[in-house]
N, C-alpha and C positions, 0 to 999 in steps of 0.2 A: 558040415555045419549049415544050418538053414540060413538062407539069405534074409537079412533083416530089412523090413520095409522102412523107407525113409519117412520121417514124420512130416505131416502136412503143415506147412507154415506159410504165412502171408508176408514173411520177412525175407528180403533178398539176401543172397549169400554174403555180400560185402558188409551189409548191416549186421548180420549175425556174427561175422568174424570180428567186427569192431566192438560189438557188445561183449564177446568173449574176452577180447584183449583188455577192455576196460575192467571187467570183473577180475581178471588175473592180476592186474596192476593195482587194484583197489586194496587199501589197508584192511586188515581183518576187522578192526573195530567198525569201519564203515559198512562192511558186509553184515555184521551183526545188527547195526542200526536199520539197514534195509529189511532184514528179516523181521525185526521187531515192528517196523512200520507196516509190513504186509500182514503180520498177525493181528495187529491192532485194527487195521482196516477190515480184515475178515471178521473179527469179533463184532465190530460196529455194524457191519452189513448183516450179520446173523441176528444181532439184537434188533435191528430195524425190521427184519422179517418177522421175528417173534412178536414185536409190538404191532405190526400191521395185521397179523393173523389173530392176535389175542389182545385187542385193545382193553378188555375188561380186567386184565391182570395188573396187579400192583407192580411197582418197580422191583420189589424184592422177588416176586414170582417170575418176572421177566428175566432177572439175573439168574435165578435158579434154573430156568429153562435153558439159558445159555450155558450154564455149567453142565447140564445134562448133555448138551451137544458137544461141549469141549472135552469133558472127562468121560462121558458115557454115564448112563443112568446109575449103574451099580456103584461105580466109584464116587459119583456125586452124592449118592445116599450115604456112603461111608464117611465122606468128608463133611457133608452139610446136614445129614439126617434125612428123614423121609420128606418128600415134597409135600408142602401144605396145601397144594392145589389138587383137589380130588379128580379134576378132569385131565390132569397131566397124563400123557401117553407114554 
């Protein structure tokens, strides 16, 4: 078996162990809330990037670009129909 490389981390071992313990002891519903918060934050950051790069797009076009990122272009087209923005990549 090949030796696995240790991940690079800026967190000391005792902090990492404390984090792991807290996560183990956390109720499942709280874990779900944390994942939902992380997903929401990721989408907001992605949308901010879309807005910054494409300020000319309408809110609907920005949302559609986000769905292209989240779902992939092919599935987004199946769900939402063709993109109305001809410059969409």
